[in-house]
C-alpha positions in Angstrom: 197.3 -63.3 302.3 194.6 -61.5 300.4 191.4 -61.5 302.4 189.4 -62.7 299.4 190.4 -64.1 296.0 191.8 -61.1 294.1 193.6 -60.5 290.9 196.6 -58.4 290.0 197.8 -57.2 286.5 201.5 -56.4 286.2 202.9 -54.8 283.1 206.5 -55.4 282.0 206.4 -58.6 284.1 208.7 -61.0 282.3 211.9 -60.1 284.2 213.6 -58.0 286.9 211.2 -55.7 288.9 208.1 -56.9 287.1 208.8 -60.5 287.8 209.5 -59.8 291.4 206.2 -58.0 291.7 204.3 -60.9 290.2 205.9 -63.4 292.6 205.3 -61.2 295.7 201.6 -60.9 294.7 201.4 -64.6 294.1 202.9 -65.3 297.6 200.2 -63.0 299.0 197.5 -65.1 297.3 196.7 -62.9 294.3 195.9 -64.5 291.0 198.2 -62.8 288.5 198.0 -61.4 284.9 201.5 -61.2 283.4 202.1 -58.8 280.6 205.1 -58.5 278.4 205.6 -57.0 274.9 207.8 -59.5 273.1 209.4 -62.2 275.2 206.5 -64.7 275.7 208.9 -67.4 276.9 210.0 -65.2 279.8 206.4 -64.4 280.8 205.4 -68.0 280.6 208.3 -68.8 282.9 207.1 -66.3 285.4 203.6 -67.7 285.1 204.9 -71.1 286.0 206.7 -69.7 289.1 203.5 -68.0 290.2 201.4 -71.1 289.6 203.8 -73.1 291.8 202.8 -70.8 294.6 199.2 -71.9 294.4 197.6 -69.2 292.3 196.2 -68.9 288.8 198.3 -67.1 286.2 197.4 -65.7 282.8 200.0 -64.5 280.3 198.7 -61.4 278.4 201.2 -60.3 275.7 200.6 -56.8 274.4 202.3 -53.5 273.4 201.0 -51.3 276.2 202.0 -48.3 274.1 198.7 -48.9 272.3 195.5 -47.9 274.0 193.6 -50.6 272.2 196.1 -53.2 273.5 195.8 -51.9 277.0 192.0 -52.3 276.9 192.3 -55.7 275.3 194.5 -57.2 278.1 192.3 -55.6 280.8 189.3 -57.2 279.2 191.1 -60.6 279.0 191.9 -60.4 282.7 188.4 -59.4 283.6 186.9 -62.1 281.4 189.0 -64.8 283.2 189.0 -63.5 286.8 186.0 -61.2 287.0 188.0 -58.1 287.8 191.4 -56.5 288.2 191.8 -55.5 291.8 195.5 -54.5 291.7 197.1 -52.8 288.8 200.9 -52.4 288.7 202.1 -50.1 285.9 205.7 -51.2 285.6 206.4 -51.4 281.9 208.8 -48.6 280.6 211.2 -47.7 278.0 214.4 -45.8 279.0 216.3 -44.9 275.8 219.1 -42.4 275.9 219.4 -39.9 273.1 220.6 -36.2 272.9 217.5 -33.9 272.9 218.4 -32.3 269.6 218.6 -35.7 267.9 215.2 -36.8 269.2 212.5 -37.4 266.6 208.8 -37.0 267.1 208.5 -40.8 266.8 211.1 -41.2 269.6 209.2 -38.8 271.8 205.8 -40.3 271.2 207.0 -43.9 271.7 208.4 -43.3 275.2 205.4 -41.2 276.3 203.0 -43.9 275.1 204.6 -46.7 277.0 205.9 -44.9 280.1 202.9 -42.6 280.7 199.9 -43.2 278.5 199.7 -47.0 279.3 199.2 -46.1 282.9 196.3 -43.8 281.9 194.5 -46.3 279.7 195.0 -49.4 282.0 193.8 -47.4 285.0 190.7 -46.3 283.0 190.0 -49.9 282.0 190.5 -51.4 285.5 189.0 -48.7 287.8 185.3 -49.4 287.1 185.7 -52.9 288.6 187.5 -51.5 291.6 184.9 -48.8 292.1 182.1 -51.5 291.9 183.9 -53.6 294.6 184.8 -50.6 296.7 188.4 -51.8 296.9 191.4 -51.5 294.7 195.1 -50.7 294.4 197.0 -49.0 291.7 200.8 -48.9 292.0 202.8 -46.9 289.4 206.5 -46.9 288.9 208.3 -43.6 288.6 212.0 -43.7 289.4 214.8 -41.1 289.7 213.9 -39.7 286.3 210.8 -38.3 288.0 212.8 -36.9 290.9 215.8 -35.3 289.1 215.6 -35.7 285.3 218.7 -36.8 283.3 220.5 -35.4 280.4 219.7 -37.3 277.2 216.5 -38.8 278.7 214.0 -35.9 278.3 211.0 -38.0 277.2 211.6 -40.5 280.1 211.9 -37.7 282.6 208.7 -36.0 281.3 206.8 -39.3 281.3 207.8 -40.2 284.8 206.9 -36.8 286.1 203.6 -37.3 284.5 203.1 -40.7 286.2 203.7 -39.0 289.5 201.1 -36.4 288.7 198.7 -39.1 287.6 199.3 -41.0 290.9 198.3 -38.0 293.0 195.3 -37.1 290.9 193.8 -40.6 290.8 194.5 -41.2 294.5 192.5 -38.1 295.4 189.7 -38.8 293.0 189.3 -42.5 293.9 190.4 -42.6 297.5 186.9 -41.9 298.7 185.8 -45.1 296.8 188.2 -47.4 298.7 191.0 -47.3 296.1 194.6 -46.2 296.9 197.0 -45.0 294.2 200.7 -44.8 295.0 204.0 -44.8 293.2 207.3 -46.6 293.8 210.5 -44.8 292.8 213.4 -47.4 292.6 217.0 -46.4 292.8 219.7 -48.5 291.1 218.4 -52.1 291.1 220.4 -55.2 290.1 218.9 -56.9 287.1 218.1 -60.6 286.6 218.7 -59.8 282.9 220.8 -56.8 282.1 219.5 -53.9 279.9 221.7 -52.4 277.3 225.3 -51.4 278.2 224.5 -47.7 278.3 221.6 -48.3 280.8 223.8 -50.5 282.9 226.6 -47.9 283.0 224.0 -45.3 284.1 222.9 -47.7 286.9 226.4 -48.2 288.1 227.1 -44.4 288.1 224.0 -43.9 290.2 224.9 -46.7 292.6 228.1 -44.8 293.5 226.0 -42.2 295.2 224.0 -44.7 297.4 225.0 -44.5 301.1 224.3 -48.2 301.5 227.0 -49.0 299.0 225.1 -51.5 296.9 222.3 -51.9 294.4 218.9 -52.9 295.5 217.3 -56.1 294.4 214.0 -56.7 292.5 212.7 -58.6 295.5 213.2 -55.5 297.7 211.0 -53.6 295.4 208.5 -56.4 295.4 208.3 -56.2 299.2 207.4 -52.5 299.1 204.7 -53.3 296.6 203.4 -56.0 298.9 203.0 -53.4 301.7 201.1 -51.0 299.4 198.6 -53.6 298.2 198.1 -55.2 301.7 195.5 -54.3 304.3 198.4 -53.0 306.4 199.0 -50.4 303.6 195.5 -49.2 303.4 196.2 -45.7 304.8 199.0 -45.0 302.3 197.6 -43.0 299.4 198.9 -40.5 296.9 202.5 -41.2 297.9 205.8 -41.8 296.1 207.9 -44.3 298.0 211.6 -44.0 297.2 213.4 -47.3 297.5 216.9 -46.2 296.7 219.2 -46.9 299.7 219.2 -43.2 300.5 220.7 -42.1 297.2 219.6 -38.8 295.6 216.7 -38.3 297.9 
């Protein structure tokens, strides 16, 4: 359980890994702010699940590719709960397109959601963490950050950037009692499947996993639970690979 009443904001929280992160945090006693970009019904369903665990839940719909929207949902969370103590930057786009067919708009859209959102949300939430002398930021990278994939140049670049941001912020704010880490999931089974191409990519990757199966969103949530817990207080500037041993 959280030692005091604390609040966590999770982006991309309406399904799959984001939902699992919200529920893990709720089980730990964190009030939760649930962000999604379009499916309010899914986010409200997650909020009900979290509330059933005895915490308060706020749905904050926003396109985190917009810096103004990032600041708005952070302000909404702070207005309701007083601070954001744990920030989980999970929202991401993973489109596949040949590099020579990629437009400037394609590039900018992925970078804004997959990388820039983590920058603006961290900037909005860190002052409150610094004031308290305690905070946790957990970013999501993935195998795009480790290896890069053909047809996913903007995703790979963004996820490499998130890894760099994680290390830089962990070093800058570690002395202030704030840890910053990243989780790199391998192929994870989806509560709701993505598009067929993404699912095919997931299945191809799974074939290289020594454990012979996909991971589950709950297994990612458990690692998040460690990183935000008092037991994880000495873990900082790390990227934790949760991939069953595949492509390490």
